[in-house]
C-alpha positions in Angstrom: -4.1 19.6 11.6 -2.5 16.4 10.3 -4.6 14.3 7.9 -3.4 11.3 9.9 -5.3 11.6 13.3 -2.8 10.3 15.9 -5.5 10.7 18.8 -9.2 10.5 18.8 -12.0 10.3 21.1 -14.9 7.9 20.7 -17.4 9.5 18.5 -21.2 8.8 18.2 -21.6 6.2 15.8 -23.5 7.1 12.6 -26.3 5.0 11.6 -25.2 4.5 8.1 -21.7 5.3 6.3 -21.7 5.6 2.6 -18.6 4.0 1.1 -16.9 3.8 -2.1 -14.3 1.1 -2.9 -11.7 1.8 -5.6 -10.3 -1.4 -6.6 -13.2 -3.8 -5.5 -12.3 -6.9 -7.2 -8.5 -7.0 -5.8 -7.3 -8.7 -2.6 -7.9 -5.8 -0.6 -11.2 -4.8 -2.1 -12.3 -8.3 -1.7 -11.7 -8.1 2.3 -13.2 -4.5 2.3 -16.4 -6.0 0.8 -16.5 -9.0 3.0 -16.6 -6.6 6.0 -19.4 -4.4 4.6 -21.3 -7.8 3.7 -20.9 -8.7 7.3 -22.8 -5.3 8.5 -25.2 -4.1 5.9 -27.1 -2.0 8.3 -24.0 0.2 9.0 -23.0 0.6 5.2 -24.3 1.7 1.8 -22.2 1.4 -1.3 -22.0 4.7 -3.3 -19.5 3.5 -6.0 -17.4 0.4 -7.1 -14.5 0.3 -9.5 -12.4 -2.6 -11.1 -9.4 -2.6 -13.6 -11.1 -4.7 -16.1 -13.1 -7.6 -14.2 -16.4 -7.0 -15.5 -18.1 -10.0 -14.3 -16.7 -9.7 -10.7 -17.7 -5.9 -10.6 -21.1 -6.5 -11.9 -21.9 -9.3 -9.3 -20.6 -6.9 -6.3 -22.9 -3.9 -7.9 -26.2 -6.1 -8.0 -25.2 -7.5 -4.6 -24.7 -4.1 -2.8 -27.1 -2.0 -4.9 -24.2 0.4 -5.8 -25.1 3.8 -7.2 -22.1 4.1 -9.6 -19.8 1.3 -11.2 -16.6 2.0 -13.2 -14.0 -0.1 -15.0 -10.6 1.5 -15.9 -10.3 -0.5 -19.0 -12.1 1.7 -21.5 -12.6 -1.0 -24.0 -14.6 -2.9 -21.4 -17.3 0.1 -21.1 -19.8 -1.5 -23.5 -19.7 -4.8 -21.9 -20.3 -3.1 -18.2 -23.2 -1.0 -19.6 -24.9 -4.1 -21.2 -24.4 -6.2 -18.1 -26.1 -3.4 -15.6 -28.9 -2.4 -18.2 -32.0 -2.1 -16.4 -30.8 -2.0 -12.9 -30.6 1.9 -12.5 -26.8 1.6 -11.7 -24.8 4.3 -13.4 -21.7 3.1 -15.4 -18.4 4.5 -16.7 -15.1 3.4 -18.3 -11.8 4.6 -18.3 -9.4 6.5 -16.0 -11.5 9.5 -15.7 -14.5 7.2 -14.6 -12.4 5.7 -11.8 -11.7 9.4 -10.8 -15.2 10.4 -11.0 -16.2 7.3 -8.8 -13.8 8.7 -6.2 -15.3 12.1 -6.4 -18.7 11.0 -5.6 -20.1 12.0 -2.2 -19.3 8.9 -0.1 -18.2 9.4 3.5 -15.6 6.8 3.4 -13.4 5.8 0.4 -11.0 2.7 0.1 -8.3 3.8 -2.3 -7.0 0.2 -3.5 -6.3 1.0 -7.1 -2.6 -0.5 -7.5 0.3 1.4 -9.4 0.4 5.0 -10.3 -3.0 4.8 -11.6 -4.5 5.0 -8.4 -2.9 8.5 -7.6 -5.6 10.8 -9.3 -8.6 8.9 -8.0 -7.2 8.9 -4.5 -6.6 12.9 -4.7 -9.9 13.1 -5.7 -11.4 11.7 -2.6 -8.7 13.8 -0.6 -9.6 16.9 -2.4 -13.4 16.7 -1.2 -12.5 16.1 2.3 -13.5 12.4 2.6 -12.2 9.9 4.9 -9.5 7.9 2.8 -8.5 4.4 3.8 -5.1 4.2 1.9 -4.0 0.9 0.4 -2.2 2.4 -2.6 1.7 2.5 -1.8 2.3 4.8 -5.0 0.3 7.7 -3.4 2.9 8.1 -0.8 5.9 6.6 -2.3 5.8 8.4 -5.5 3.7 11.6 -4.1 4.1 11.5 -0.5 4.9 15.4 0.0 2.2 17.0 -2.0 -0.4 14.2 -1.4 -0.1 14.7 2.4 -0.3 18.5 2.0 -3.3 18.5 -0.1 -5.1 16.3 2.3 -4.3 18.7 5.2 -5.6 21.6 2.9 -8.9 19.6 2.2 -9.5 18.5 5.6 -9.3 15.0 4.5 -8.6 11.9 6.9 -6.1 9.5 6.0 -6.3 6.1 7.5 -3.7 3.7 6.7 -5.1 0.5 5.5 -2.0 -1.9 5.3 -1.2 -3.9 8.2 2.0 -2.3 9.4 1.2 1.4 9.1 -2.2 0.7 10.6 -0.5 -1.2 13.4 1.6 2.2 13.8 -1.3 4.2 13.5 -2.9 2.5 16.1 0.3 2.4 18.8 0.8 6.2 18.1 -2.5 7.1 19.8 -0.8 6.2 23.0 1.3 9.3 23.1 2.0 12.6 21.4 4.3 13.4 18.4 6.8 15.1 20.7 6.9 12.1 22.8 7.8 9.8 20.0 11.2 8.3 19.9 11.0 6.0 16.8 8.6 3.7 15.1 9.5 -0.1 14.4 8.0 -1.7 11.3 8.2 -5.6 11.5 9.0 -7.9 8.5 8.4 -11.5 8.3 11.8 -11.9 6.3 10.0 -13.7 3.4 11.0 -16.9 2.1 14.6 -16.2 2.0 15.3 -15.0 5.6 17.7 -17.7 6.2 19.2 -18.1 3.0 22.9 -17.3 2.1 23.5 -14.5 -0.5 24.7 -16.9 -3.1 21.4 -19.0 -2.8 19.3 -15.7 -2.8 21.0 -14.6 -6.0 19.8 -17.9 -7.9 16.3 -18.0 -6.5 13.6 -19.2 -8.7 10.3 -17.5 -9.1 8.5 -20.4 -7.6 10.8 -20.2 -4.5 10.2 -16.4 -4.4 6.4 -17.0 -4.4 6.6 -19.3 -1.4 5.7 -16.6 1.5 5.6 -18.2 4.7 2.7 -16.4 6.3 0.9 -14.2 3.8 -1.3 -15.0 0.9 -0.7 -12.1 -1.5 -0.4 -11.2 -5.2 2.7 -12.3 -7.3 4.4 -8.7 -7.4 3.9 -8.1 -3.6 5.2 -11.5 -2.6 8.3 -11.2 -4.6 8.7 -7.6 -3.0 8.4 -9.5 0.3 11.1 -12.0 -0.9 13.4 -9.2 -1.7 12.4 -7.0 1.4 11.7 -4.3 -1.3 8.2 -4.3 0.1 9.5 -3.4 3.5 11.5 -0.5 1.8 8.4 0.9 0.3 6.8 0.7 3.7 9.6 2.7 5.3 9.2 5.4 2.5 5.4 5.5 3.2 5.7 5.8 7.2 8.0 8.7 6.6 5.4 10.7 4.7 2.4 9.4 6.3 3.5 10.5 9.9 5.9 12.8 9.1 8.9 10.9 10.3 12.7 11.3 9.6 14.4 8.2 8.2 16.3 8.0 11.4 13.0 7.6 13.2 12.0 4.5 11.2 13.6 1.2 12.2 12.9 -2.4 10.6 12.7 -5.3 12.8 12.5 -9.0 11.3 9.9 -11.0 13.1 9.1 -14.3 11.2 5.6 -14.9 12.9 4.2 -11.7 11.7 2.0 -11.2 14.9 3.3 -7.8 15.8 2.9 -5.7 12.9 4.3 -2.4 14.2 5.7 -0.7 17.4 6.2 2.7 18.8 8.9 3.9 21.2 8.2 6.8 23.4 10.6 9.1 25.3 10.0 7.2 28.6 11.2 3.9 26.8 7.6 2.4 26.8 7.2 0.6 23.6 3.5 0.2 22.4 2.7 -2.7 19.9 -0.2 -3.8 17.8 -0.6 -7.5 17.4 -2.9 -9.5 15.3 -3.1 -12.6 13.1 -1.7 -12.1 9.6 -5.0 -11.2 8.0 -5.7 -8.0 6.0 -9.5 -8.0 7.5 -8.2 -6.8 10.7 -6.4 -3.3 9.6 -9.1 -2.8 6.8 -11.8 -3.4 9.8 -10.0 -0.7 12.0 -10.3 1.8 9.0 -13.7 0.8 8.2 -15.1 1.4 11.7 -12.7 4.4 12.5 -13.0 6.3 15.2 -15.1 3.3 16.5 -14.3 -0.4 16.2 -16.5 -3.0 14.5 -17.4 -6.7 15.7 -18.7 -8.1 12.5 -16.8 -10.1 9.5 -13.6 -9.8 11.8 -10.5 -12.0 11.4 -9.9 -15.0 13.8 -8.8 -14.4 17.4 -5.4 -14.4 18.3 -4.1 -17.4 20.2 -0.8 -16.5 21.6 -0.7 -19.6 23.8 -0.8 -21.7 20.7 1.8 -19.8 18.9 4.1 -20.1 21.9 6.9 -17.8 21.2 7.7 -14.6 19.1 11.2 -14.2 17.6 12.9 -11.1 16.5 16.2 -10.5 14.3 17.9 -7.4 12.9 17.6 -7.1 9.2 20.5 -7.8 7.0 21.2 -5.1 4.5 24.0 -7.2 2.8 21.8 -10.1 1.8 18.8 -7.6 1.2 20.1 -4.6 -0.2 16.7 -3.3 -1.4 15.9 -2.2 2.0 18.8 0.1 2.3 18.2 1.4 -1.0 14.8 2.5 0.2 16.5 4.7 3.0 18.9 6.2 0.5 15.9 7.2 -1.7 14.2 8.8 1.2 17.4 10.8 2.3 17.8 11.9 -1.5 14.2 13.1 -1.9 13.0 15.1 -4.9 11.6 12.2 -6.6 14.1 9.7 -5.8 11.5 7.4 -3.9 9.3 7.5 -7.2 12.4 6.2 -9.3 13.0 3.6 -6.7 9.4 2.2 -7.2 9.5 2.4 -10.9 12.8 0.9 -11.3 11.6 -2.1 -8.9 8.5 -2.6 -10.8 10.7 -2.9 -14.1 12.9 -5.3 -12.3 10.2 -7.4 -10.8 8.6 -7.9 -14.3 12.1 -8.8 -15.8 12.5 -11.5 -13.0 9.0 -12.7 -13.6 9.8 -13.1 -17.3 13.2 -14.9 -16.7 15.2 -11.9 -18.0 17.2 -11.5 -14.9 18.1 -13.4 -11.8 16.5 -12.6 -8.2 19.5 -11.1 -7.2 19.8 -8.5 -10.0 16.5 -6.9 -8.9 18.2 -4.9 -6.3 21.2 -4.1 -8.8 18.7 -2.8 -11.4 17.1 -0.3 -8.8 20.4 1.0 -7.6 21.9 1.5 -10.8 18.6 3.2 -12.0 18.6 5.4 -8.8 22.5 6.3 -9.4 21.9 7.2 -13.0 18.9 9.5 -12.2 21.0 11.2 -9.6 24.0 11.4 -12.0 21.9 12.8 -14.7 20.7 15.8 -12.5 17.1 14.7 -12.6 16.2 15.5 -9.0 13.5 18.2 -8.6 10.8 18.7 -6.1 7.2 17.1 -7.1 4.5 19.4 -6.8 1.5 17.6 -8.7 0.4 14.1 -9.7 1.5 14.8 -13.1 4.8 15.5 -12.0 5.0 12.2 -10.2 3.6 10.2 -13.1 6.2 11.8 -15.5 9.2 10.7 -13.2 7.6 7.4 -12.8 7.2 7.1 -16.6 10.9 8.4 -17.2 12.3 6.1 -14.5 10.7 3.1 -16.1 12.1 4.0 -19.4 15.6 4.5 -17.7 15.2 1.2 -15.9 14.3 -0.7 -19.1 17.4 0.7 -21.0 19.8 -0.3 -18.3 18.3 -4.2 -18.2 20.5 -5.7 -20.8 23.6 -4.5 -19.1 22.4 -5.6 -15.6 21.3 -9.0 -17.1 24.6 -9.5 -18.8 26.6 -8.8 -15.8 24.6 -11.6 -13.8 25.2 -14.0 -16.6 
């Protein structure tokens, strides 16, 4: 049975669901805690984690009476223990403590630790057969094949928590896998949707951070501007739903109201709509297989919006999207290299070391060098994926001066 349940019947609602939130002080974690806060009779908190925000995680731990709290930053362990002394709440620090939090007996786990650091904790939840709401791209982009295999073998349920994949998840329930023709992931187009290529090349950091619809962190906002984020979502969809690259399309939809669509063999297209608010997909995961009604996003007012428009993606102006398809078709760790090189490129852009247009060039050059050197090999463990990630980052960093010089 697939770890992503494409059909479900309404189940009897459990009186209380125990939950763990990995990355509780981030933006996804914040939305998740808001939803839990709105329905205290339905949820009890088993464990919470943060990277190093001791003040934030302590506040949440006391509010929700968590049983265990961990910070990834080992140097903050003493501060965390002191802040929770006398509360009866267990604490831990370091990467192993975050993994321990995921392994504790919660029914439902939000996996929202960003980066490769989120892979092992998510696997710890998967391996005990938990229901895992997945908001960490690296679990699929860097380790998609064996991550989904592990989930299937353990009997875990994977629920996509980001807006686009959650939309596909909901729409896929309208038919069987054999009846599917393609899925369509929508993209806002970001702040440079109508810009000329030469203007995108010279875009500033401030311009890249002006997303028209979503309020997100710096890295993901820049990824949206380059459409690298949509490339990552294409890769995720392939692993999450066992889709070939040719079964995944991207459609630019500036209003960000339709988040995903599924086309079936009878040419019916089923879409999921909602306001651009992460509480909607998170609420769907938190309540699944039922729906919840507390703490939700604002109702969608289509009459007020007036019209919805669509455009084909421009691969010439946004080459990062095409590179994602290339990486997916190449396989054997290429998607891990794509992600790692992009993170190095975005950091370099933020630091003023390269132009915006050089982000995709660094990713492409890194991927080409990786393949040319004969580094492709199937990934079979978290350590394999993390090793490729580290090596690809070093390669991208070594190519950075060359790419910067060509753009100057």
